[in-house]
C-alpha positions as CSV (number, residue, x, y, z in Angstrom):
1,M,0.0,0.0,0.0
2,T,1.3,3.4,-0.8
3,E,1.5,6.4,1.4
4,Q,-1.3,8.1,-0.6
5,Q,-3.6,5.0,-0.3
6,L,-3.0,4.8,3.4
7,A,-3.8,8.5,3.9
8,D,-7.0,8.1,1.8
9,A,-8.0,5.0,3.9
10,R,-7.5,6.9,7.1
11,Q,-9.4,9.9,5.8
12,R,-12.3,7.6,4.8
13,L,-12.2,5.9,8.2
14,A,-12.4,9.3,10.0
15,D,-15.3,10.3,7.7
16,M,-17.1,7.1,8.5
17,E,-16.6,7.6,12.3
18,D,-18.0,11.1,12.0
19,L,-21.0,9.8,10.2
20,L,-21.5,7.1,12.8
21,R,-21.3,9.6,15.6
22,D,-23.9,11.9,13.8
23,L,-26.4,9.1,13.0
24,P,-28.5,9.3,16.2
25,E,-29.0,13.0,15.6
26,I,-29.8,12.5,12.0
27,F,-32.4,9.8,12.8
28,E,-33.8,11.9,15.6
29,R,-34.3,14.9,13.2
30,K,-35.9,12.7,10.5
31,F,-38.2,11.1,13.1
32,Q,-39.3,14.5,14.4
33,Q,-39.9,15.7,10.9
34,R,-42.2,12.8,10.2
35,L,-43.8,12.8,13.6
36,Q,-44.7,16.5,13.6
37,P,-47.5,16.3,11.1
38,L,-49.0,13.3,12.9
39,L,-48.9,15.2,16.2
40,E,-50.5,18.2,14.7
41,R,-53.3,16.0,13.2
42,H,-53.7,14.4,16.6
43,D,-54.1,17.8,18.3
44,R,-56.6,18.8,15.6
45,L,-58.6,15.6,16.2
46,L,-58.6,16.2,20.0
47,E,-59.9,19.7,19.4
48,D,-62.5,18.4,17.0
49,N,-63.5,15.8,19.6
50,Q,-63.9,18.4,22.3
51,Q,-66.0,20.5,20.0
52,L,-68.2,17.6,19.1
53,R,-68.6,16.6,22.8
54,Q,-69.6,20.2,23.6
55,Q,-72.2,20.1,20.8
56,M,-73.4,16.8,22.2
57,R,-73.8,18.2,25.7
58,Q,-75.6,21.3,24.3
59,L,-77.9,19.1,22.2
60,T,-78.6,16.7,25.1
61,A,-79.4,19.7,27.4
62,T,-81.7,21.2,24.7
63,N,-83.4,17.8,24.2
64,A,-83.9,17.5,28.0
65,E,-85.4,21.0,28.1
66,M,-87.7,20.2,25.2
67,R,-88.9,17.1,27.0
68,Q,-89.9,19.2,30.0
69,L,-92.0,21.5,28.0
70,P,-95.7,20.7,27.9
71,P,-96.8,19.1,24.6
72,A,-98.6,21.3,22.2
73,A,-102.1,20.2,21.2
74,A,-101.8,18.1,18.1
75,S,-104.3,17.5,15.4
76,P,-105.5,13.9,14.8
77,T,-103.4,13.8,11.6
78,E,-100.2,14.9,13.5
79,Q,-100.9,12.4,16.2
80,H,-101.3,9.6,13.6
81,Q,-98.0,10.7,12.0
82,D,-96.2,10.7,15.3
83,T,-97.5,7.3,16.1
84,Q,-96.3,5.9,12.8
85,A,-92.9,7.5,13.3
86,T,-92.6,6.0,16.7
87,V,-93.5,2.5,15.4
88,A,-91.0,2.8,12.6
89,M,-88.3,3.9,15.0
90,R,-88.9,0.9,17.2
91,E,-88.8,-1.4,14.2
92,E,-85.5,0.0,13.0
93,T,-83.8,0.0,16.5
94,P,-81.8,-3.1,17.2
95,P,-83.0,-5.0,20.3
96,D,-79.8,-4.1,22.3
97,Q,-80.4,-0.4,21.8
98,T,-83.2,1.9,22.9
99,P,-84.2,4.8,20.6
100,G,-82.0,7.8,21.0
101,T,-78.9,5.8,22.0
102,A,-77.5,5.0,18.6
103,A,-73.9,3.9,18.5
104,G,-72.8,7.3,17.2
105,L,-73.9,9.0,20.4
106,Q,-71.5,7.1,22.7
107,L,-68.0,8.7,22.3
108,P,-64.9,7.1,23.8
109,S,-62.8,9.2,26.0
110,L,-59.5,10.3,24.7
111,P,-56.5,12.0,26.5
112,E,-56.5,15.8,26.3
113,K,-53.0,16.1,24.9
114,P,-50.1,13.7,24.1
115,T,-47.9,13.3,27.1
116,R,-44.7,12.0,25.6
117,R,-42.6,12.7,22.6
118,W,-40.5,9.8,21.4
119,S,-36.8,10.1,20.8
120,F,-34.2,7.8,19.2
121,T,-31.5,9.1,21.4
122,G,-33.3,8.0,24.6
123,K,-33.7,11.6,25.6
124,G,-37.6,11.6,25.5
125,N,-38.9,15.1,25.5
126,A,-41.9,15.4,27.8
127,A,-44.6,17.5,26.2
C-alpha cells in the first residue's frame, strides 16, 4: 500500500466515524420531521373531539329541556304521523339499543394532549 492510499483510507475511516457519531442526531431529526404532522393532526382531532362533545352536551341539554315543555295540542293527523314515526323507529332500532342511544352518540374518552414525545436518542422530551 502506498502512502497516498494509506492517507486516503485513514481519511475515509475518519469520515465514517464522524457519520456514525452523527447518525443518532440524523435519525432523531428525521423522526421528528415525520412525527410533527402526525402530532399536529392528533391535536386537531382532539380539538374536534372536544367541540363535538360540547355540541353533544348542548344538544342533550336542549333535548332534555324540550322534554320538560308541555306538549302542544296536536291535530289527529299529526298524532297519527307521530305514532307511525314511533312505530317505525322501534322497528328500526336493534334489540340491544333503545331509541336515541345509537352507537354514534357514545363517544370514547381520549386523552387531552399527548404526554410523551419519542426520541431515538433515549432523551424523550416530555410534552
